[in-house]
Z-matrix of the N, CA and C atoms (Angstrom, degrees):
N
C 1 1.468
C 2 1.528 1 108.98
N 3 1.329 2 116.39 1 139.24
C 4 1.477 3 122.64 2 -178.22
C 5 1.517 4 109.33 3 -77.82
N 6 1.326 5 118.04 4 124.64
C 7 1.480 6 120.63 5 -177.91
C 8 1.515 7 112.20 6 -103.62
N 9 1.315 8 117.51 7 8.04
C 10 1.455 9 121.50 8 -176.05
C 11 1.534 10 114.39 9 -57.57
N 12 1.352 11 119.35 10 -47.23
C 13 1.467 12 119.11 11 179.47
C 14 1.524 13 114.24 12 -56.90
N 15 1.362 14 115.87 13 -41.99
C 16 1.451 15 119.44 14 -179.51
C 17 1.511 16 110.24 15 -68.22
N 18 1.358 17 117.04 16 -34.95
C 19 1.465 18 119.68 17 177.66
C 20 1.527 19 110.52 18 -63.13
N 21 1.322 20 116.45 19 -41.21
C 22 1.464 21 120.32 20 -179.14
C 23 1.514 22 109.72 21 -67.14
N 24 1.344 23 118.19 22 -38.84
C 25 1.428 24 122.02 23 178.76
C 26 1.528 25 110.92 24 -63.80
N 27 1.349 26 114.57 25 -38.53
C 28 1.456 27 119.89 26 177.54
C 29 1.508 28 111.96 27 -63.68
N 30 1.347 29 115.83 28 -40.65
C 31 1.459 30 120.08 29 179.49
C 32 1.526 31 110.93 30 -64.74
N 33 1.321 32 116.52 31 -40.70
C 34 1.464 33 121.55 32 -179.72
C 35 1.540 34 110.68 33 -65.67
N 36 1.353 35 114.18 34 -39.93
C 37 1.454 36 118.69 35 -178.55
C 38 1.520 37 111.70 36 -65.25
N 39 1.328 38 117.39 37 -31.82
C 40 1.453 39 120.80 38 -179.04
C 41 1.507 40 114.14 39 -90.12
N 42 1.330 41 118.70 40 -0.44
C 43 1.440 42 122.43 41 -177.04
C 44 1.524 43 110.13 42 -79.74
N 45 1.355 44 117.99 43 131.68
C 46 1.460 45 119.80 44 -179.55
C 47 1.545 46 110.57 45 -69.09
N 48 1.328 47 117.83 46 154.57
C 49 1.439 48 120.06 47 -179.89
C 50 1.536 49 112.45 48 -65.11
N 51 1.315 50 115.98 49 151.45
C 52 1.463 51 121.78 50 178.59
C 53 1.519 52 109.57 51 -69.01
N 54 1.352 53 116.80 52 126.69
C 55 1.469 54 119.32 53 178.33
C 56 1.529 55 110.72 54 -78.81
N 57 1.328 56 116.82 55 128.81
C 58 1.457 57 121.87 56 179.41
C 59 1.521 58 108.51 57 -126.43
N 60 1.334 59 115.11 58 128.47
C 61 1.465 60 120.74 59 -178.14
C 62 1.533 61 110.24 60 -95.01
N 63 1.327 62 115.51 61 125.67
C 64 1.466 63 122.63 62 177.46
C 65 1.532 64 106.47 63 -123.43
N 66 1.333 65 114.58 64 133.65
C 67 1.474 66 120.25 65 176.52
C 68 1.518 67 109.44 66 -98.52
N 69 1.325 68 115.75 67 137.38
C 70 1.461 69 122.92 68 175.80
C 71 1.501 70 106.56 69 -110.82
N 72 1.343 71 116.94 70 112.90
C 73 1.449 72 121.42 71 -171.68
C 74 1.527 73 111.43 72 -128.37
N 75 1.339 74 114.55 73 176.66
C 76 1.473 75 119.43 74 178.86
C 77 1.512 76 109.56 75 143.94
N 78 1.297 77 117.28 76 178.58
C 79 1.442 78 122.28 77 -178.66
C 80 1.519 79 113.21 78 -73.41
N 81 1.320 80 113.20 79 -178.60
C 82 1.479 81 121.36 80 179.60
C 83 1.524 82 111.68 81 -62.33
N 84 1.322 83 117.47 82 129.49
C 85 1.467 84 121.54 83 171.00
C 86 1.510 85 115.72 84 70.50
N 87 1.373 86 117.54 85 22.90
C 88 1.489 87 118.79 86 -178.98
C 89 1.526 88 112.85 87 -87.08
N 90 1.354 89 117.79 88 -11.45
C 91 1.453 90 119.90 89 178.66
C 92 1.521 91 114.70 90 115.86
N 93 1.311 92 117.95 91 22.00
C 94 1.465 93 119.99 92 -177.71
C 95 1.539 94 111.50 93 -68.62
N 96 1.314 95 117.35 94 -48.58
C 97 1.458 96 120.13 95 -179.01
C 98 1.523 97 110.34 96 -64.48
N 99 1.313 98 117.26 97 -40.53
C 100 1.486 99 121.19 98 176.68
C 101 1.526 100 109.69 99 -60.01
N 102 1.329 101 117.65 100 -45.29
C 103 1.447 102 122.24 101 -178.81
C 104 1.517 103 112.23 102 -57.83
N 105 1.327 104 115.37 103 -48.46
C 106 1.481 105 119.07 104 -178.93
C 107 1.537 106 110.68 105 -68.23
N 108 1.320 107 116.99 106 -42.07
C 109 1.458 108 119.81 107 -174.80
C 110 1.530 109 112.09 108 -68.37
N 111 1.339 110 117.94 109 -35.74
C 112 1.471 111 120.08 110 -175.03
C 113 1.528 112 112.40 111 -73.13
N 114 1.328 113 117.83 112 -20.67
C 115 1.471 114 120.62 113 -176.74
C 116 1.519 115 113.38 114 -107.62
N 117 1.328 116 117.77 115 -19.04
C 118 1.467 117 119.51 116 -172.79
C 119 1.519 118 111.46 117 -67.45
N 120 1.323 119 114.20 118 137.33
C 121 1.484 120 120.28 119 177.43
C 122 1.533 121 111.30 120 -87.70
N 123 1.336 122 117.01 121 -3.55
C 124 1.453 123 121.07 122 173.74
C 125 1.542 124 107.96 123 -118.90
N 126 1.310 125 117.65 124 159.24
C 127 1.482 126 118.02 125 176.45
C 128 1.541 127 110.03 126 -55.86
N 129 1.297 128 116.67 127 136.01
C 130 1.460 129 121.54 128 -179.01
C 131 1.509 130 111.06 129 -60.19
N 132 1.352 131 116.78 130 129.52
C 133 1.440 132 120.68 131 169.20
C 134 1.527 133 105.59 132 -95.48
N 135 1.309 134 116.43 133 118.51
C 136 1.456 135 120.74 134 -175.60
C 137 1.516 136 110.09 135 -135.92
N 138 1.329 137 113.80 136 157.41
C 139 1.478 138 120.31 137 177.57
C 140 1.535 139 107.48 138 -120.03
N 141 1.311 140 115.93 139 46.42
C 142 1.457 141 121.02 140 178.33
C 143 1.530 142 109.44 141 -70.15
N 144 1.328 143 116.14 142 136.20
C 145 1.449 144 121.51 143 177.16
C 146 1.516 145 108.84 144 -130.15
N 147 1.330 146 116.47 145 149.90
C 148 1.438 147 121.09 146 179.39
C 149 1.537 148 109.47 147 -63.54
N 150 1.348 149 116.40 148 140.16
C 151 1.441 150 120.70 149 179.80
C 152 1.529 151 110.23 150 -86.26
N 153 1.311 152 113.74 151 135.72
C 154 1.454 153 118.39 152 174.22
C 155 1.538 154 109.88 153 -85.20
N 156 1.297 155 117.80 154 169.97
C 157 1.483 156 120.92 155 178.12
C 158 1.522 157 110.06 156 -62.64
N 159 1.335 158 116.35 157 -39.47
C 160 1.474 159 121.06 158 179.79
C 161 1.529 160 109.88 159 -62.95
N 162 1.348 161 115.65 160 -46.78
C 163 1.474 162 119.84 161 -179.22
C 164 1.507 163 110.90 162 -63.11
N 165 1.327 164 117.28 163 -38.12
C 166 1.480 165 120.53 164 179.74
C 167 1.508 166 111.54 165 -61.65
N 168 1.325 167 116.11 166 -36.81
C 169 1.471 168 119.74 167 177.91
C 170 1.532 169 111.55 168 -71.94
N 171 1.326 170 117.15 169 -41.71
C 172 1.459 171 121.02 170 179.11
C 173 1.518 172 110.55 171 -62.93
N 174 1.343 173 116.25 172 -42.44
C 175 1.474 174 121.14 173 -174.84
C 176 1.504 175 114.77 174 -85.98
N 177 1.323 176 117.59 175 2.65
C 178 1.452 177 122.39 176 174.19
C 179 1.547 178 110.82 177 51.29
N 180 1.315 179 117.05 178 75.60
C 181 1.450 180 121.79 179 -175.49
C 182 1.512 181 113.25 180 -87.88
N 183 1.327 182 118.38 181 16.03
C 184 1.458 183 122.24 182 -175.09
C 185 1.513 184 115.07 183 -53.46
N 186 1.356 185 117.63 184 -42.60
C 187 1.462 186 121.38 185 -179.16
C 188 1.539 187 112.53 186 -82.78
N 189 1.320 188 116.20 187 -14.29
C 190 1.461 189 119.01 188 179.96
C 191 1.534 190 108.26 189 -132.50
N 192 1.347 191 117.31 190 62.25
C 193 1.448 192 120.66 191 -176.15
C 194 1.523 193 114.23 192 -63.67
N 195 1.328 194 115.86 193 -22.84
C 196 1.485 195 119.60 194 -179.55
C 197 1.542 196 112.54 195 -78.29
N 198 1.335 197 117.15 196 -7.24
C 199 1.465 198 120.43 197 -178.42
C 200 1.506 199 110.21 198 -77.21
N 201 1.314 200 118.04 199 119.06
C 202 1.473 201 122.14 200 -177.70
C 203 1.518 202 113.40 201 -115.60
N 204 1.351 203 115.98 202 -6.54
C 205 1.453 204 120.82 203 177.51
C 206 1.519 205 110.10 204 -128.66
N 207 1.340 206 117.07 205 163.25
C 208 1.444 207 120.53 206 178.61
C 209 1.516 208 109.03 207 -146.81
N 210 1.345 209 115.76 208 150.66
C 211 1.471 210 121.39 209 177.25
C 212 1.513 211 109.34 210 -77.10
N 213 1.324 212 116.70 211 126.74
C 214 1.476 213 119.67 212 -178.06
C 215 1.531 214 111.83 213 -109.74
N 216 1.305 215 118.93 214 -7.10
C 217 1.454 216 121.48 215 177.13
C 218 1.531 217 111.85 216 -138.64
N 219 1.329 218 116.48 217 -67.93
C 220 1.449 219 119.50 218 179.60
C 221 1.508 220 110.83 219 -163.64
N 222 1.328 221 116.76 220 164.63
C 223 1.445 222 124.53 221 164.16
C 224 1.517 223 105.99 222 -115.36
N 225 1.332 224 116.88 223 144.81
C 226 1.448 225 119.97 224 179.57
C 227 1.508 226 111.33 225 -137.48
N 228 1.325 227 115.48 226 132.96
C 229 1.465 228 121.62 227 174.70
C 230 1.496 229 109.40 228 -154.75
N 231 1.324 230 117.86 229 176.44
C 232 1.468 231 120.27 230 178.45
C 233 1.536 232 109.85 231 -150.25
N 234 1.318 233 114.84 232 157.16
C 235 1.460 234 120.90 233 179.05
C 236 1.500 235 108.74 234 -147.97
N 237 1.325 236 116.36 235 129.36
C 238 1.452 237 121.38 236 176.39
C 239 1.515 238 109.66 237 -82.76
N 240 1.351 239 116.07 238 120.49
C 241 1.446 240 121.11 239 -178.59
C 242 1.540 241 110.98 240 -78.95
N 243 1.321 242 115.86 241 -48.82
C 244 1.459 243 122.24 242 176.15
C 245 1.531 244 106.99 243 -159.96
N 246 1.324 245 117.34 244 -164.39
C 247 1.458 246 122.07 245 -177.52
C 248 1.533 247 111.56 246 -65.18
N 249 1.334 248 116.89 247 -18.52
C 250 1.457 249 120.61 248 -172.81
C 251 1.528 250 115.01 249 -102.86
N 252 1.330 251 117.79 250 -26.72
C 253 1.472 252 120.41 251 -171.74
C 254 1.524 253 111.28 252 -133.52
N 255 1.335 254 114.45 253 135.31
C 256 1.477 255 121.21 254 173.71
C 257 1.524 256 106.80 255 -129.31
N 258 1.337 257 115.08 256 125.79
C 259 1.454 258 120.00 257 -179.04
C 260 1.527 259 110.05 258 -91.74
N 261 1.332 260 114.29 259 132.99
C 262 1.461 261 122.00 260 174.16
C 263 1.527 262 105.82 261 -107.85
N 264 1.314 263 117.34 262 119.86
C 265 1.442 264 122.20 263 -171.44
C 266 1.529 265 110.99 264 -106.02
N 267 1.317 266 114.54 265 127.26
C 268 1.468 267 121.62 266 -179.65
C 269 1.532 268 108.41 267 -119.40
N 270 1.321 269 116.03 268 110.12
C 271 1.480 270 120.42 269 178.00
C 272 1.509 271 109.93 270 -89.36
N 273 1.326 272 117.45 271 132.10
C 274 1.465 273 121.94 272 -178.53
C 275 1.527 274 110.05 273 -89.82
N 276 1.341 275 115.80 274 159.02
C 277 1.461 276 117.90 275 169.29
C 278 1.524 277 109.43 276 -71.06
N 279 1.316 278 118.42 277 149.39
C 280 1.447 279 120.62 278 -173.96
C 281 1.522 280 114.92 279 -93.06
N 282 1.319 281 117.85 280 -16.61
C 283 1.451 282 120.56 281 -174.76
C 284 1.530 283 110.76 282 -82.83
N 285 1.336 284 115.46 283 147.73
C 286 1.456 285 121.11 284 178.87
C 287 1.520 286 111.74 285 -61.12
N 288 1.327 287 117.85 286 -32.40
C 289 1.454 288 119.91 287 -175.10
C 290 1.547 289 112.13 288 -69.08
N 291 1.359 290 116.61 289 -14.74
C 292 1.458 291 119.42 290 177.32
C 293 1.531 292 111.08 291 -104.92
N 294 1.318 293 115.98 292 14.89
C 295 1.477 294 120.64 293 -175.91
C 296 1.510 295 113.03 294 -64.68
N 297 1.356 296 117.52 295 -22.56
C 298 1.467 297 119.76 296 -179.58
C 299 1.528 298 112.21 297 -63.06
N 300 1.323 299 118.57 298 -16.74
C 301 1.455 300 122.10 299 -177.79
C 302 1.536 301 112.39 300 -84.66
N 303 1.325 302 117.12 301 -16.21
C 304 1.446 303 119.62 302 -173.10
C 305 1.515 304 113.16 303 -61.54
N 306 1.320 305 119.09 304 -36.19
C 307 1.448 306 121.90 305 -178.88
C 308 1.525 307 111.58 306 -57.08
N 309 1.338 308 115.93 307 -45.28
C 310 1.449 309 120.44 308 179.40
C 311 1.526 310 111.47 309 -70.84
N 312 1.301 311 118.08 310 -40.29
C 313 1.465 312 121.76 311 -176.23
C 314 1.536 313 111.37 312 -68.76
N 315 1.329 314 117.85 313 -31.13
C 316 1.464 315 120.50 314 -177.89
C 317 1.514 316 114.05 315 -90.87
N 318 1.330 317 116.61 316 -8.71
C 319 1.471 318 120.56 317 -179.54
C 320 1.528 319 111.31 318 -56.91
N 321 1.325 320 117.52 319 120.86
C 322 1.454 321 120.94 320 177.16
C 323 1.521 322 115.70 321 82.90
N 324 1.346 323 116.45 322 6.70
C 325 1.466 324 120.10 323 -178.86
C 326 1.515 325 110.77 324 -74.96
N 327 1.344 326 116.78 325 137.77
C 328 1.453 327 120.98 326 176.56
C 329 1.543 328 110.00 327 -77.56
N 330 1.327 329 116.75 328 -31.06
C 331 1.447 330 120.38 329 -179.65
C 332 1.510 331 110.44 330 -170.87
N 333 1.337 332 115.47 331 -177.81
C 334 1.467 333 120.31 332 -176.29
C 335 1.524 334 110.66 333 -141.87
N 336 1.325 335 113.85 334 151.68
C 337 1.458 336 122.19 335 170.82
C 338 1.521 337 105.34 336 -110.87
N 339 1.356 338 116.38 337 113.26
C 340 1.456 339 120.79 338 178.78
C 341 1.525 340 108.00 339 -99.14
N 342 1.326 341 114.94 340 111.46
C 343 1.469 342 121.03 341 -175.84
C 344 1.527 343 108.87 342 -88.40
N 345 1.348 344 114.29 343 138.48
C 346 1.438 345 121.35 344 -175.93
C 347 1.551 346 109.59 345 -125.30
N 348 1.300 347 115.78 346 137.45
C 349 1.472 348 121.71 347 169.33
C 350 1.520 349 104.34 348 -101.98
N 351 1.346 350 118.01 349 113.68
C 352 1.442 351 120.18 350 -173.64
C 353 1.545 352 113.14 351 -70.25
N 354 1.331 353 117.43 352 -7.27
C 355 1.455 354 119.02 353 175.30
C 356 1.532 355 111.07 354 -79.19
N 357 1.314 356 117.72 355 -15.13
C 358 1.464 357 122.35 356 -177.72
C 359 1.515 358 109.99 357 -151.14
N 360 1.307 359 114.33 358 69.29
C 361 1.464 360 121.47 359 -175.88
C 362 1.542 361 113.13 360 -59.93
N 363 1.345 362 115.08 361 -30.92
C 364 1.464 363 119.31 362 -176.36
C 365 1.528 364 112.37 363 -60.80
N 366 1.322 365 116.74 364 -22.64
C 367 1.459 366 120.02 365 -178.56
C 368 1.528 367 113.83 366 -71.56
N 369 1.340 368 115.93 367 -14.45
C 370 1.474 369 117.27 368 -178.37
C 371 1.533 370 112.62 369 -107.42
N 372 1.321 371 117.58 370 2.84
C 373 1.488 372 119.29 371 179.56
C 374 1.522 373 110.66 372 -57.34
N 375 1.354 374 116.95 373 -41.86
C 376 1.454 375 121.26 374 -176.17
C 377 1.527 376 111.32 375 -61.77
N 378 1.358 377 116.86 376 -40.50
C 379 1.462 378 119.43 377 -179.35
C 380 1.522 379 111.10 378 -69.00
N 381 1.329 380 117.30 379 -42.98
C 382 1.468 381 119.79 380 178.28
C 383 1.515 382 110.16 381 -60.80
N 384 1.310 383 116.91 382 -46.51
C 385 1.480 384 121.77 383 178.89
C 386 1.516 385 111.84 384 -59.54
N 387 1.329 386 115.99 385 -40.59
C 388 1.462 387 120.18 386 -178.33
C 389 1.538 388 111.16 387 -61.23
N 390 1.315 389 116.91 388 -49.98
C 391 1.460 390 118.82 389 -174.96
C 392 1.524 391 111.69 390 -73.22
N 393 1.319 392 117.26 391 -31.25
C 394 1.457 393 119.82 392 174.39
C 395 1.516 394 110.62 393 -66.28
N 396 1.343 395 115.89 394 -44.20
C 397 1.482 396 120.36 395 -179.04
C 398 1.512 397 111.94 396 -65.21
N 399 1.331 398 117.23 397 -36.63
C 400 1.481 399 120.15 398 -177.96
C 401 1.530 400 112.22 399 -93.60
N 402 1.330 401 116.62 400 6.77
C 403 1.463 402 121.86 401 176.16
C 404 1.520 403 112.40 402 54.93
N 405 1.324 404 115.56 403 42.60
C 406 1.469 405 121.36 404 175.49
C 407 1.543 406 106.92 405 -102.77
N 408 1.319 407 118.47 406 121.88
C 409 1.477 408 119.21 407 -179.00
C 410 1.525 409 111.32 408 -61.13
N 411 1.319 410 116.02 409 141.86
C 412 1.465 411 119.62 410 -178.01
C 413 1.533 412 110.80 411 -148.42
N 414 1.312 413 113.03 412 156.84
C 415 1.445 414 122.25 413 175.45
C 416 1.544 415 106.05 414 -115.99
N 417 1.341 416 116.54 415 133.19
C 418 1.469 417 120.74 416 174.42
C 419 1.506 418 107.80 417 -90.33
N 420 1.354 419 116.19 418 125.50
C 421 1.448 420 121.71 419 -177.46
C 422 1.522 421 110.53 420 -122.09
N 423 1.315 422 116.68 421 111.20
C 424 1.464 423 121.13 422 179.05
C 425 1.543 424 109.07 423 -81.33
N 426 1.309 425 116.12 424 116.70
C 427 1.449 426 121.59 425 -177.98
C 428 1.531 427 111.08 426 -78.13
N 429 1.310 428 117.33 427 126.09
C 430 1.463 429 122.62 428 -177.17
C 431 1.528 430 109.53 429 -82.44
N 432 1.318 431 116.99 430 83.61
C 433 1.453 432 121.36 431 176.38
C 434 1.525 433 109.28 432 -68.27
N 435 1.329 434 115.37 433 129.85
C 436 1.471 435 121.64 434 -176.00
C 437 1.521 436 110.91 435 56.21
N 438 1.327 437 116.39 436 28.25
C 439 1.461 438 120.99 437 174.62
C 440 1.490 439 115.38 438 78.04
N 441 1.330 440 119.37 439 11.77
C 442 1.469 441 119.65 440 -178.08
C 443 1.515 442 111.93 441 -144.04
N 444 1.317 443 116.05 442 164.74
C 445 1.447 444 123.61 443 174.50
C 446 1.522 445 110.17 444 -113.79
N 447 1.308 446 116.05 445 145.08
C 448 1.471 447 119.22 446 179.40
C 449 1.547 448 111.83 447 -79.61
N 450 1.317 449 117.30 448 -21.48
C 451 1.473 450 121.60 449 -178.70
C 452 1.521 451 109.35 450 -137.73
N 453 1.331 452 116.97 451 154.05
C 454 1.448 453 121.92 452 174.54
C 455 1.515 454 109.67 453 -68.61
N 456 1.328 455 116.97 454 153.04
C 457 1.456 456 120.91 455 -175.59
C 458 1.517 457 112.42 456 -60.18
N 459 1.316 458 117.97 457 -38.75
C 460 1.471 459 120.33 458 -179.81
C 461 1.530 460 110.30 459 -66.75
N 462 1.325 461 117.08 460 -32.58
C 463 1.456 462 119.05 461 174.68
C 464 1.520 463 111.93 462 -68.46
N 465 1.335 464 114.55 463 -35.26
C 466 1.475 465 119.91 464 176.54
C 467 1.533 466 108.94 465 -66.04
N 468 1.304 467 118.50 466 -42.12
C 469 1.468 468 121.62 467 179.78
C 470 1.552 469 109.05 468 -60.94
N 471 1.325 470 115.91 469 -44.20
C 472 1.484 471 119.00 470 179.47
C 473 1.523 472 110.70 471 -63.00
N 474 1.317 473 117.01 472 -44.81
C 475 1.486 474 121.37 473 -175.64
C 476 1.525 475 109.83 474 -65.39
N 477 1.335 476 117.73 475 -36.26
C 478 1.471 477 121.26 476 -178.58
C 479 1.541 478 111.83 477 -86.56
N 480 1.335 479 116.60 478 -11.81
C 481 1.451 480 122.56 479 -178.62
C 482 1.518 481 111.67 480 56.40
N 483 1.341 482 116.86 481 43.02
C 484 1.469 483 121.23 482 177.70
C 485 1.522 484 107.52 483 -95.15
N 486 1.332 485 117.02 484 144.42
C 487 1.441 486 121.24 485 -175.68
C 488 1.522 487 110.85 486 -71.87
N 489 1.339 488 114.29 487 166.02
C 490 1.472 489 120.63 488 178.06
C 491 1.542 490 111.01 489 -65.78
N 492 1.317 491 116.35 490 -20.48
C 493 1.476 492 119.48 491 178.56
C 494 1.518 493 111.65 492 -71.90
N 495 1.316 494 117.68 493 -20.38
C 496 1.469 495 120.54 494 -178.78
C 497 1.526 496 109.18 495 -87.30
N 498 1.330 497 117.22 496 117.63
C 499 1.480 498 118.70 497 178.92
C 500 1.517 499 111.79 498 -61.50
N 501 1.322 500 116.31 499 138.54
C 502 1.465 501 122.55 500 178.14
C 503 1.542 502 107.46 501 -128.06
N 504 1.313 503 116.80 502 118.91
C 505 1.439 504 122.00 503 -174.14
C 506 1.525 505 109.03 504 -130.77
N 507 1.325 506 115.85 505 169.59
C 508 1.468 507 119.92 506 168.64
C 509 1.536 508 107.61 507 -118.83
N 510 1.317 509 116.44 508 152.24
C 511 1.452 510 120.48 509 -179.67
C 512 1.509 511 108.77 510 -157.61
N 513 1.343 512 115.54 511 172.19
C 514 1.475 513 120.36 512 177.71
C 515 1.529 514 106.29 513 -121.34
N 516 1.330 515 115.18 514 113.47
C 517 1.483 516 120.86 515 -176.22
C 518 1.503 517 112.73 516 -63.80
N 519 1.312 518 118.48 517 -14.23
C 520 1.491 519 121.25 518 -179.26
C 521 1.518 520 111.97 519 -88.69
N 522 1.312 521 117.92 520 -10.62
C 523 1.469 522 120.77 521 -174.83
C 524 1.518 523 110.56 522 -109.95
N 525 1.319 524 115.94 523 122.01
C 526 1.476 525 122.17 524 -174.22
C 527 1.520 526 111.12 525 -56.98
N 528 1.320 527 117.91 526 -47.57
C 529 1.449 528 120.77 527 -176.28
C 530 1.532 529 111.55 528 -64.30
N 531 1.335 530 115.58 529 -37.41
C 532 1.476 531 120.49 530 178.19
C 533 1.519 532 110.90 531 -65.48
N 534 1.326 533 116.38 532 -42.02
C 535 1.465 534 121.54 533 177.15
C 536 1.514 535 110.74 534 -64.12
N 537 1.345 536 115.53 535 -44.40
C 538 1.486 537 119.04 536 176.71
C 539 1.523 538 111.64 537 -55.55
N 540 1.331 539 117.44 538 -47.03
C 541 1.450 540 119.99 539 -178.62
C 542 1.527 541 111.45 540 -63.59
N 543 1.324 542 116.63 541 -37.68
C 544 1.487 543 121.09 542 177.65
C 545 1.545 544 109.91 543 -63.25
N 546 1.306 545 116.94 544 -45.15
C 547 1.475 546 120.37 545 -179.64
C 548 1.513 547 110.96 546 -67.46
N 549 1.326 548 117.90 547 -35.54
C 550 1.456 549 119.90 548 176.77
C 551 1.528 550 110.93 549 -65.59
N 552 1.324 551 117.34 550 -32.44
C 553 1.451 552 120.44 551 176.13
C 554 1.532 553 109.73 552 -61.91
N 555 1.332 554 115.60 553 -43.50
C 556 1.479 555 120.03 554 178.17
C 557 1.512 556 110.22 555 -63.57
N 558 1.319 557 117.24 556 -45.50
C 559 1.454 558 122.11 557 -177.92
C 560 1.519 559 111.91 558 -61.07
N 561 1.343 560 116.87 559 -50.24
C 562 1.460 561 120.70 560 -179.27
C 563 1.518 562 112.75 561 -62.37
N 564 1.352 563 115.78 562 -44.16
C 565 1.448 564 119.34 563 179.20
C 566 1.515 565 112.68 564 -65.08
N 567 1.329 566 116.74 565 -40.67
C 568 1.474 567 120.11 566 -179.50
C 569 1.504 568 112.29 567 -70.33
N 570 1.341 569 117.82 568 -40.07
C 571 1.455 570 119.94 569 177.60
C 572 1.526 571 110.82 570 -65.47
N 573 1.313 572 118.43 571 -38.54
C 574 1.454 573 121.77 572 179.46
C 575 1.511 574 109.13 573 -65.78
N 576 1.295 575 117.97 574 -39.26
C 577 1.476 576 120.72 575 179.35
C 578 1.501 577 110.94 576 -69.79
N 579 1.353 578 117.23 577 -36.15
C 580 1.470 579 119.74 578 178.63
C 581 1.521 580 109.33 579 -66.61
N 582 1.329 581 117.10 580 -35.21
C 583 1.454 582 120.28 581 -178.28
C 584 1.541 583 111.63 582 -77.43
N 585 1.325 584 115.62 583 -36.37
C 586 1.447 585 120.34 584 179.19
C 587 1.540 586 110.33 585 -125.89
N 588 1.318 587 117.30 586 74.24
C 589 1.474 588 120.28 587 -177.10
C 590 1.529 589 112.11 588 -62.17
N 591 1.323 590 114.73 589 149.93
C 592 1.471 591 120.18 590 179.87
C 593 1.527 592 111.05 591 -71.64
């Protein structure tokens, strides 16, 4: 009897999942660290540092007065989607002064989740511009602070001037299932674009 099919099945079963890099980006205090930490199956690797009074003024903490730390390099976590795919999540710093790190953090990324706080849309213009300029597929995700959005999603799309091709969703960075669904949106969109490039 030919055992080749079972041998192939055994090889597939023992094969590690495909590593996929996803970047989690956005302005200061939009929920990037929370997003990565709530979904990661490993302890979050973060470079959070205490904010000084000077930094708090520069970073305009008015809408997030409870925020006392900030990411100065990256957040890192991972989540196994299934037997075939494992997502490696790289959260970027949100402040303009750390923008020089983005080139390294986005190298090799399949796609990005750009998180938006609808109370201060202007803080995410830089992230949207970056991924459009570098032709990296991305999903815009409006974080539901206190369970609500300040603007309707179509108004957010208009304000950010993102095309209809760019998925625009809402999610809650504190809820694991909501974060999972947001990341799956990035994965599906990025894989589809890789298979059928524009």
